[in-house]
C-alpha positions as CSV (number, residue, x, y, z in Angstrom):
1,M,106.2,164.1,244.8
2,S,102.8,165.1,242.7
3,C,99.4,165.0,243.7
4,E,97.1,162.9,241.6
5,L,92.8,163.3,241.6
6,M,91.1,160.2,241.8
7,L,87.4,160.2,240.7
8,K,85.1,158.0,242.9
9,E,83.4,155.3,241.1
10,R,80.3,155.3,243.5
11,T,77.5,157.9,243.0
12,G,76.0,157.4,246.4
13,I,76.4,159.5,249.5
14,I,77.5,157.6,252.6
15,N,75.6,158.2,255.9
16,P,73.7,161.4,254.6
17,M,72.3,163.9,256.8
18,Y,68.9,163.3,256.6
19,T,66.5,162.9,259.7
20,C,62.7,163.7,260.6
21,Q,60.7,166.7,261.2
22,P,61.0,166.8,264.9
23,A,65.1,166.9,264.7
24,G,64.6,170.3,263.0
25,A,62.2,171.6,265.2
26,Q,64.4,170.4,268.6
27,F,67.5,172.5,267.1
28,V,65.3,175.2,266.9
29,G,64.4,175.0,270.3
30,I,68.1,174.8,271.7
31,G,69.1,177.6,270.0
32,I,66.7,179.8,272.0
33,K,67.9,181.0,275.6
34,D,66.0,179.7,278.8
35,C,64.2,177.1,276.5
36,I,63.8,173.2,276.9
37,P,62.1,171.6,273.8
38,L,59.4,169.2,275.0
39,V,59.4,166.5,272.3
40,H,55.5,164.8,272.4
41,G,56.2,161.0,271.5
42,G,58.4,158.0,272.5
43,Q,61.7,158.3,274.4
44,G,63.7,157.6,271.2
45,C,62.3,160.6,269.4
46,S,64.3,162.9,271.7
47,M,67.0,160.5,272.7
48,F,68.7,159.9,269.3
49,V,68.4,163.5,268.2
50,R,70.3,164.4,271.5
51,L,72.7,161.8,270.2
52,L,73.2,163.2,266.8
53,F,73.8,166.9,268.5
54,A,76.3,165.3,271.0
55,Q,78.2,163.7,268.3
56,H,78.3,166.4,266.1
57,F,78.7,169.5,268.4
58,K,80.5,167.4,271.2
59,E,78.0,169.3,273.7
60,N,75.0,168.0,275.8
61,F,71.8,169.8,275.3
62,D,68.6,169.8,277.6
63,I,65.7,168.2,275.5
64,A,62.8,166.9,277.4
65,S,60.5,163.9,276.4
66,S,56.6,163.2,277.0
67,S,57.7,159.6,277.1
68,L,54.7,158.2,275.4
69,H,53.7,154.4,275.8
70,E,51.1,152.2,273.9
71,S,48.4,153.2,276.1
72,A,48.6,156.6,274.6
73,A,47.2,154.9,271.2
74,V,44.1,154.3,272.8
75,F,43.6,157.0,275.6
76,G,45.4,159.6,273.7
77,G,48.7,161.3,275.4
78,A,47.3,164.7,276.6
79,I,48.2,163.8,280.0
80,R,51.7,163.0,279.3
81,V,52.1,166.7,277.9
82,E,50.3,168.2,281.0
83,E,52.8,166.3,283.6
84,A,55.6,167.0,281.7
85,V,55.2,170.7,281.4
86,E,54.5,170.7,285.3
87,A,57.9,168.7,285.6
88,L,59.8,171.4,283.8
89,I,58.4,174.1,285.5
90,A,59.0,173.1,288.8
91,R,62.5,171.7,288.0
92,Y,63.8,174.6,285.8
93,P,63.0,178.1,287.6
94,D,64.8,180.0,284.7
95,L,62.8,178.6,282.2
96,R,60.6,181.1,280.0
97,I,59.7,179.1,276.7
98,I,58.6,175.4,276.1
99,P,58.0,174.3,272.6
100,I,55.7,171.4,272.4
101,I,57.0,169.2,269.4
102,T,55.0,166.8,267.7
103,T,56.0,163.3,266.5
104,C,54.3,160.9,263.9
105,S,52.7,158.9,266.8
106,T,51.0,162.1,268.2
107,E,50.0,163.3,264.9
108,T,48.2,160.3,264.2
109,I,46.5,159.7,267.5
110,G,45.5,163.4,266.9
111,D,46.1,165.0,270.1
112,D,45.1,168.6,270.6
113,I,48.0,170.4,271.4
114,E,46.5,173.8,271.0
115,G,43.8,172.7,273.5
116,I,46.5,171.4,275.9
117,I,48.4,174.7,275.9
118,R,45.2,176.6,276.6
119,K,44.5,174.2,279.7
120,M,48.1,174.5,280.7
121,N,48.3,178.3,280.3
122,K,45.2,178.5,283.1
123,I,47.1,175.7,285.4
124,I,50.6,177.7,285.3
125,K,48.5,180.9,286.1
126,E,47.0,179.2,289.0
127,K,50.0,177.3,290.2
128,H,52.6,179.6,289.1
129,P,51.3,183.3,289.3
130,D,55.1,184.5,289.4
131,R,56.1,182.8,286.2
132,D,55.7,183.5,282.6
133,V,56.4,180.6,280.8
134,K,55.6,180.7,276.7
135,L,54.2,177.1,275.5
136,I,54.5,176.9,271.5
137,A,53.0,174.2,269.5
138,M,55.1,172.8,266.6
139,H,53.3,170.3,264.5
140,T,56.5,168.1,263.1
141,P,55.0,164.6,261.9
142,S,58.0,162.4,261.2
143,Y,55.9,160.8,258.1
144,S,56.5,163.6,255.9
145,G,59.4,166.3,255.2
146,S,62.6,166.1,256.8
147,Q,64.6,168.1,259.5
148,V,64.9,171.1,257.0
149,T,60.8,171.3,256.9
150,G,60.8,170.5,260.5
151,Y,63.1,173.6,261.5
152,D,61.3,175.6,259.0
153,T,58.2,175.2,260.7
154,A,59.3,175.5,264.1
155,I,60.9,178.8,263.8
156,S,58.0,180.2,261.9
157,A,56.0,179.3,264.8
158,V,58.2,180.8,267.1
159,V,58.0,184.2,265.2
160,K,54.3,183.9,265.0
161,A,54.2,183.4,268.6
162,L,56.4,185.9,269.9
163,A,57.0,188.8,267.3
164,K,55.2,191.9,268.5
165,K,54.7,195.2,266.4
166,D,56.8,198.0,268.6
167,E,58.9,201.1,267.2
168,P,61.2,200.5,264.6
169,S,64.7,199.1,265.9
170,G,66.7,199.5,262.8
171,K,67.9,196.0,263.0
172,L,68.3,193.6,260.2
173,N,67.0,190.1,261.1
174,I,69.2,187.1,260.0
175,F,67.7,183.8,259.7
176,T,70.6,181.3,260.0
177,G,68.9,178.1,259.3
178,W,71.0,174.9,260.3
179,V,74.1,175.9,260.4
180,N,77.4,175.5,262.5
181,P,78.5,177.4,265.3
182,G,81.5,178.7,263.1
183,D,79.1,179.9,260.6
184,V,77.3,182.0,262.8
185,S,80.4,183.9,264.6
186,E,81.5,184.7,260.6
187,I,78.2,186.1,260.2
188,K,78.6,188.2,263.2
189,H,81.9,189.1,262.1
190,I,80.4,190.3,258.6
191,L,77.7,192.2,260.3
192,S,80.4,194.0,262.4
193,E,82.5,194.9,259.6
194,M,79.7,196.4,257.7
195,E,78.6,198.1,261.1
196,V,75.1,196.6,260.7
197,D,72.9,195.9,263.8
198,G,71.9,192.4,263.5
199,N,69.3,190.1,265.3
200,I,70.6,186.4,264.8
201,L,67.6,184.3,264.6
202,L,69.0,181.5,265.9
203,D,72.4,182.3,267.6
204,T,74.2,179.0,268.4
205,E,77.4,180.4,268.6
206,T,78.0,178.8,272.1
207,F,77.6,175.2,270.8
208,D,81.3,175.7,270.2
209,A,82.1,175.9,274.0
210,P,85.4,174.8,275.1
211,I,85.3,171.4,277.1
212,M,85.8,172.5,280.9
213,P,87.4,170.0,283.2
214,D,84.8,171.6,285.6
215,K,82.1,171.6,283.6
216,S,81.5,175.2,283.8
217,A,80.9,175.8,280.3
218,F,77.8,174.2,278.9
219,A,76.3,175.1,275.5
220,Y,73.0,176.8,275.2
221,G,71.3,179.0,272.6
222,N,71.8,182.8,272.8
223,T,68.6,184.3,271.0
224,T,66.3,185.6,273.7
225,I,62.7,185.8,273.9
226,E,63.0,189.7,273.4
227,E,64.8,189.5,270.6
228,I,62.4,187.3,268.7
229,A,59.5,189.4,270.1
230,D,61.6,192.5,268.5
231,S,62.2,191.0,265.0
232,A,58.7,192.4,264.0
233,N,60.3,195.7,264.3
234,A,63.2,195.2,262.2
235,I,64.1,197.1,258.9
236,G,64.1,193.8,257.1
237,S,64.9,190.1,257.1
238,I,67.8,187.9,255.6
239,A,67.2,184.2,255.3
240,L,70.2,182.4,254.4
241,S,68.3,179.3,253.5
242,R,65.2,179.6,251.6
243,Y,63.7,176.3,253.1
244,E,64.7,177.1,256.5
245,G,63.3,180.6,257.6
246,A,62.1,182.2,254.6
247,N,58.6,181.5,255.6
248,A,59.1,183.1,258.6
249,A,60.8,186.3,257.0
250,T,57.7,186.4,254.7
251,Y,55.4,186.3,257.6
252,L,57.5,189.4,259.4
253,K,57.4,191.2,255.7
254,K,53.7,190.9,255.3
């Protein structure tokens, strides 16, 4: 029995993986431990991205929404962000970081995310003095770029907000970009074989978690805030994708 290679007549790609910037930012968010991304926009901006992740990884992920409605177009959506942040902090005692991801509607409205974060930092300090929750603005309007530029914008925002210069760590930063869990496992294996101490940004290996009947295994990002903060002390950085992490790596270099 012989095999024959049949050339396809069509030149198009069926169902290409191309979606909006907030999707890339949300992928960054779920790759960080003790983090729940807050999508500032309509519910669909988080619901359809969660569906995309669930279909691909066969896992469930926590992604929050400010659940914007028509009234926000007139009065602004700042109050929705404030209520959402307070709800997340109250509901999740282990939560340490909340990326606030903008969408096309909130960028068009012109909500001052940085101003909201300054206000919320004061409120958190007053109401939750025992909590240290990082709020990070990620500007990802859906009407420009794609999930690729959204990922790059988000990882750059995280590094700029958290990286802190200290003693040299001797580690090598690896910016994985948007890859699958098996790729992260292979990257770790290669680093281990070369006896290189790597700082994986972002570690999504557990997205390949087994399906357990008792629901004891859930997928969460493995990269900690401390590892991101320590990225400033590495001996160097490698971005596996020029368009998904290279800007963050260049920032650390400078």
